[in-house]
C-alpha positions in Angstrom: -10.0 17.1 -14.7 -6.8 16.7 -16.7 -6.4 14.6 -19.8 -4.1 12.2 -17.8 -6.8 11.9 -15.1 -9.4 11.0 -17.7 -7.1 8.3 -19.2 -6.5 6.9 -15.7 -10.2 6.8 -14.8 -10.8 4.9 -18.1 -8.0 2.4 -17.1 -9.5 2.0 -13.6 -12.9 1.2 -15.0 -11.4 -1.3 -17.5 -9.4 -3.1 -14.8 -12.4 -3.0 -12.5 -14.5 -4.7 -15.2 -11.9 -7.5 -15.5 -11.6 -8.0 -11.7 -15.2 -7.6 -10.8 -14.9 -4.3 -8.9 -17.4 -2.5 -11.1 -21.0 -1.5 -11.1 -22.8 0.6 -13.8 -19.4 1.6 -15.3 -18.1 3.1 -12.0 -15.5 1.4 -9.7 -17.6 0.7 -6.6 -15.1 -0.7 -4.2 -11.7 0.0 -2.6 -11.1 -3.7 -2.1 -7.4 -3.9 -1.3 -4.2 -2.1 -0.3 -4.0 1.3 -2.2 -7.1 0.5 -4.2 -8.0 -1.3 -7.4 -4.7 -0.4 -9.1 -2.5 -0.3 -5.9 -1.5 3.3 -6.7 -3.3 5.1 -3.8 -5.1 7.3 -6.3 -8.9 7.8 -6.3 -11.0 8.7 -9.3 -13.7 10.4 -7.2 -15.0 13.8 -8.0 -17.1 16.4 -6.1 -14.7 16.6 -3.1 -14.1 19.7 -1.0 -11.3 21.9 -2.3 -11.0 23.6 1.1 -11.9 22.4 4.6 -13.5 24.3 7.4 -11.1 26.1 9.8 -11.1 23.1 12.2 -10.9 20.5 9.5 -13.7 18.5 7.8 -16.6 17.2 9.9 -15.9 13.9 11.6 -19.0 11.8 10.8 -18.1 9.0 13.3 -15.3 7.2 15.1 -15.1 3.7 16.4 -12.8 2.2 19.0 -11.8 -1.4 19.6 -10.1 -2.1 16.3 -7.0 -3.4 18.1 -3.4 -2.3 17.7 -2.0 -2.1 14.2 -1.0 -0.1 11.2 -3.2 -1.6 8.5 -5.7 0.6 6.6 -9.3 -0.1 5.5 -10.7 -2.0 2.6 -14.2 -1.2 1.4 -16.5 -3.6 -0.5 -20.2 -4.2 -0.8 -21.1 -1.3 1.5 -18.9 -2.5 4.4 -15.5 -1.6 5.8 -12.9 -4.2 6.8 -9.8 -3.6 9.0 -7.4 -5.8 11.0 -5.9 -5.2 14.4 -4.5 -7.2 17.4 -6.4 -7.7 20.6 -4.9 -9.8 23.4 -2.2 -11.2 21.1 -4.8 -12.3 18.6 -5.3 -10.9 15.1 -8.9 -9.7 14.6 -10.8 -8.8 11.5 -13.5 -6.2 12.0 -16.5 -5.6 9.7 -18.1 -2.2 10.0 -21.0 -0.6 8.2 -20.8 2.8 6.6 -22.3 4.4 9.6 -19.5 3.3 11.8 -21.4 0.4 13.6 -19.5 -2.9 14.2 -21.2 -5.8 12.4 -18.8 -8.5 13.6 -15.3 -9.0 14.8 -13.6 -12.4 14.3 -10.1 -13.8 15.0 -8.0 -14.8 12.1 -4.6 -15.8 13.5 -1.9 -14.9 16.0 -0.3 -11.5 15.3 3.0 -9.7 15.5 4.1 -9.1 19.1 7.7 -8.0 18.4 8.9 -4.5 17.7 5.9 -2.3 17.0 3.3 -4.9 17.8 0.0 -5.1 15.9 -1.5 -5.9 12.5 0.2 -4.9 9.2 -1.8 -6.5 6.4 -4.7 -4.6 4.8 -7.4 -7.2 3.9 -8.0 -8.0 0.3 -11.7 -8.5 -0.5 -12.4 -10.9 -3.4 -15.3 -13.2 -4.3 -17.1 -12.7 -0.9 -13.9 -13.5 1.0 -11.3 -11.5 2.9 -7.6 -12.6 2.5 -5.1 -11.6 5.2 -1.5 -12.2 6.0 -0.6 -11.9 9.6 2.7 -10.5 10.8 3.9 -14.0 11.7 3.2 -15.5 8.3 -0.4 -16.9 8.4 -2.3 -16.5 5.1 -6.0 -16.7 6.0 -9.2 -16.8 4.0 -12.4 -15.6 5.7 -16.0 -15.5 4.6 -17.1 -11.9 4.8 -20.7 -12.6 5.4 -20.2 -14.8 8.5 -16.6 -14.1 9.6 -15.9 -17.9 9.4 -12.4 -19.0 8.5 -12.3 -21.1 5.3 -8.7 -22.0 5.3 -5.3 -20.9 6.6 -1.6 -21.6 5.8 1.4 -20.5 7.8 4.0 -19.7 5.2 6.9 -19.6 7.7 6.2 -23.2 8.8 5.2 -24.6 5.4 7.8 -22.9 3.2 10.6 -22.2 5.7 10.1 -18.5 5.5 12.0 -15.9 7.6 10.9 -12.4 8.6 12.7 -9.2 9.2 12.9 -7.6 12.7 9.4 -6.1 12.2 7.5 -9.1 10.9 5.6 -9.4 7.6 3.6 -6.6 6.1 2.3 -8.1 2.9 -1.1 -7.1 1.8 -2.1 -10.0 -0.4 -2.6 -9.6 -4.2 -5.1 -11.8 -6.1 -5.4 -12.5 -9.8 -7.9 -15.1 -10.9 -7.5 -18.2 -8.8 -4.1 -17.2 -7.4 -3.2 -15.5 -4.1 0.3 -14.2 -4.3 2.2 -14.3 -1.0 5.6 -13.0 0.1 6.7 -16.2 1.8 10.5 -15.6 2.2 11.5 -19.3 2.2 14.2 -21.3 0.4 13.3 -21.5 -3.2 10.0 -19.9 -2.2 10.6 -16.1 -1.7 7.2 -15.7 -3.3 4.4 -18.3 -3.7 1.0 -18.5 -5.4 -1.7 -20.3 -3.5 -5.2 -21.4 -4.7 -7.6 -18.8 -3.3 -10.3 -21.4 -2.6 -8.1 -24.0 -0.9 -4.8 -22.5 0.1 -3.0 -25.2 -1.9 0.3 -24.3 -3.5 0.2 -23.5 -7.3 3.8 -22.4 -7.7 6.8 -21.2 -5.8 9.7 -19.1 -7.0 12.4 -21.8 -7.2 15.0 -19.4 -8.3 14.6 -17.1 -5.3 15.4 -17.7 -1.6 15.5 -14.1 -0.2 13.7 -13.0 2.9 10.8 -10.7 2.2 10.8 -7.1 3.3 7.7 -5.0 3.9 6.7 -4.5 0.3 3.2 -5.4 -1.0 3.7 -6.1 -4.8 2.0 -4.9 -7.9 0.9 -6.9 -11.0 1.4 -5.3 -14.4 1.0 -6.3 -18.0 4.2 -5.7 -19.9 4.3 -6.5 -23.6 1.2 -8.6 -23.3 2.5 -10.7 -20.4 1.5 -10.4 -16.7 4.3 -10.1 -14.2 4.5 -9.5 -10.5 6.9 -6.8 -9.3 8.1 -6.7 -5.7 10.9 -5.6 -3.5 12.7 -8.2 -1.4 15.4 -7.5 1.2 18.3 -7.3 -1.3 16.7 -7.0 -4.8 13.8 -6.0 -6.9 12.3 -8.8 -9.0 9.8 -9.5 -11.8 8.0 -12.8 -11.7 5.9 -14.6 -14.3 2.4 -14.8 -12.7 1.5 -18.0 -14.6 4.4 -20.2 -13.4 6.5 -18.4 -10.9 9.5 -18.1 -13.1 12.0 -15.4 -12.4 11.9 -13.0 -15.3 14.5 -10.5 -14.1 16.3 -9.4 -10.9 18.0 -6.2 -10.0 20.2 -5.8 -6.9 19.2 -2.8 -4.8 22.9 -2.0 -4.4 22.8 -1.0 -8.1 20.8 2.1 -7.3 21.2 2.8 -3.6 22.9 6.0 -2.4 26.5 4.9 -1.4 26.3 7.6 1.3 23.1 6.2 2.7 22.8 4.3 6.0 23.7 0.7 5.8 21.0 -0.4 8.3 17.3 -0.7 7.5 17.4 -2.8 4.4 14.7 -5.1 5.6 12.2 -2.3 5.9 11.8 -1.8 2.1 8.1 -1.1 2.5 6.9 0.9 -0.6 4.8 -0.7 -3.3 6.4 0.1 -6.7 4.8 2.7 -9.0 4.5 1.5 -12.7 4.0 3.4 -15.9 4.8 2.6 -19.6 7.3 -0.2 -19.0 9.0 1.6 -16.1 8.5 1.7 -12.4 9.7 3.8 -9.5 11.0 2.2 -6.3 12.3 3.8 -3.0 13.4 2.3 0.3 14.1 5.1 2.7 17.2 5.5 5.1 18.8 8.0 2.8 19.1 5.3 0.1 17.1 7.3 -2.4 14.8 6.1 -5.2 15.2 5.0 -8.8 13.3 4.7 -12.0 13.8 1.3 -13.6 13.0 0.1 -17.1 11.9 -3.4 -17.9 13.3 -4.7 -21.3 10.9 -5.5 -24.1 11.5 -9.2 -23.6 11.2 -8.9 -19.8 14.6 -10.6 -19.4 16.4 -7.6 -17.8 15.7 -4.4 -15.8 18.0 -1.4 -15.9 18.2 1.8 -13.9 17.1 4.9 -15.9 17.8 7.5 -13.2 18.5 7.8 -9.5 17.2 10.5 -7.1 18.6 10.5 -3.6 16.1 13.0 -2.2 12.8 11.2 -2.7 13.8 8.3 -0.5 10.5 7.5 1.0 10.5 5.4 4.2 7.0 3.8 4.3 4.5 6.5 3.6 4.2 5.7 -0.1 4.5 7.8 -3.3 1.9 8.7 -5.9 2.3 9.4 -9.6 0.1 12.2 -10.9 0.3 13.7 -14.4 3.9 12.6 -14.8 5.0 13.8 -11.3 6.0 11.7 -8.2 4.8 13.1 -4.9 5.9 11.9 -1.4 8.2 12.6 1.5 11.9 11.8 1.9 13.9 10.6 4.9 16.0 12.6 7.2 15.6 10.3 10.1 12.9 7.9 11.3 10.6 10.8 12.1 11.6 13.6 9.8 11.8 14.2 6.1 11.0 16.8 3.5 8.1 16.7 1.0 9.1 16.5 -2.6 7.9 16.4 -6.2 10.1 14.6 -8.8 9.6 14.5 -12.5 9.0 10.8 -13.5 10.6 11.2 -16.9 13.8 12.9 -15.9 14.2 12.3 -12.2 14.6 16.0 -11.6 13.5 17.3 -8.2 10.9 20.0 -8.8 10.6 21.1 -5.2 11.6 20.2 -1.7 9.5 21.5 1.2 9.7 21.1 5.0 6.3 20.7 6.6 5.6 20.2 10.3 9.1 18.8 10.7 7.7 15.4 9.7 7.6 12.9 6.9 4.5 10.8 6.3 2.0 9.2 3.9 0.3 10.6 0.8 -3.0 10.0 -1.0 -4.4 11.6 -4.2 -7.9 12.5 -5.4 -9.3 15.2 -7.7 -6.1 17.3 -8.2 -5.3 17.3 -4.5 -2.8 15.5 -2.3 -3.8 14.4 1.2 -0.7 14.4 3.3 -0.6 12.7 6.8 2.3 13.7 9.0 3.4 10.7 11.0 5.2 12.7 13.7 2.4 15.1 14.6 -0.8 13.5 13.3 -1.6 16.6 11.1 -3.5 16.1 7.8 -3.0 18.6 5.0 -4.9 19.3 1.8 -2.3 20.2 -0.8 -2.7 21.2 -4.4 -0.9 18.7 -6.7 1.3 21.3 -8.2 4.9 20.5 -9.4 6.0 24.1 -8.7 5.2 24.3 -5.0 3.9 22.5 -1.9 1.0 24.8 -0.9 -1.2 23.8 2.0 -4.9 24.8 1.4 -6.3 23.4 4.7 -5.2 21.2 7.6 -6.4 19.6 10.8 -4.9 17.3 13.5 -5.9 13.8 14.4 -6.5 13.7 18.1 -8.0 10.3 18.7 -6.0 7.1 19.1 -2.5 6.3 20.2 0.9 5.2 18.9 2.4 6.1 15.6 0.5 7.8 12.8 1.7 5.3 10.2 -1.6 4.1 8.6 -2.2 5.5 5.0 -5.4 7.5 4.5 -8.2 6.2 2.2 -10.9 8.2 0.4 -14.1 6.5 -0.7 -17.5 7.9 -1.5 -16.8 11.4 -0.3 -15.3 10.3 3.0 -11.7 10.4 4.3 -10.9 7.4 6.5 -8.0 7.5 8.9 -7.0 4.8 11.4 -4.8 5.7 14.4 -4.1 2.7 16.6 -7.3 1.3 18.1 -9.5 4.0 16.5 -11.0 4.4 13.0 -12.4 7.8 11.9 -14.5 8.9 9.0 -14.5 12.5 7.8 -17.0 14.2 5.4 -15.0 15.7 2.5 -17.8 15.8 0.0 -19.2 19.0 -1.5 -22.8 19.7 -0.7 
């Protein structure tokens, strides 16, 4: 394990202690979108460094999750996932052996372009928090599946969606649930997690929301929410909803990039040491942005027009960014970019497909969205070298769901089907 990995594991445990996701000094849950730190990086060890010829053993699969693209959350020895069945959003609770415990409706779901669920459940204080593709924020008791409260942000705050609905996986801090509402003077709102009542709204922002699920960081001793809207990247004071800084995306987009697709800005920002990386796809590229010491401004440090990830996400490992670029809506190269300089370390074509990426124990788990192949790749800034691979054959529709690794298992959702693979060393 590298020094940076040790530092990160210490940080995970520290944050897990604060948020309650800890047991005996080890982060015990994967309670939300992209994990405890929202960086899609696992601190697990003891994983296979090479898979059998036909891929890792599938421990189980379960059908009936409904249509959708959300991934799993795992808490208190149970798995939670959303899907749409008969136009209704359904939350499924599954045990670690792949048996359905219960399945309960939470709200209507997105029936427009690419129908199905988008939001990954956030598990917090024995509740699941979900945002439907049509703007319903819902709180559900995870023991019984009973709905505690719900608020439709489009109706209450005048929000507007893009052509593909809302894909916000809710972020919670203390009593606040942060929601991308997209309304006049309410692009982002904070609701009380116990009641759904409004705590604050961003009165200085009236942009529509895109597909981005935000991050919360502590910069110079002050918490701020960082998110990507349709036209800008913003930093928000988590205490009162005040706009700290705003940067127009036009300031770092590739002028040669496509002009369409702005509303699909789907990737959660990646933060490190007062800077973050943001990327939007459609040949617009990506950029490293620095937040000023007083959090009043944000400026572009560098631009990289190759690592323009569409919606598969990017991971930051030992100072290197890994992910796929965009050639068109199905294809893209796989890249490594130095976070400090913005230099592209390598560009590699794999399976004529772009896709999503996950990191654990010095390895990248790359999921090709065009073909459904999963590759185990060494996290090496010098080359994209596939150690092992296999193909996901169950399920239908697009391979857009991001993989999750938890307790020696690789979880992949494809449409109506959820699969668990054994990737733990004996």
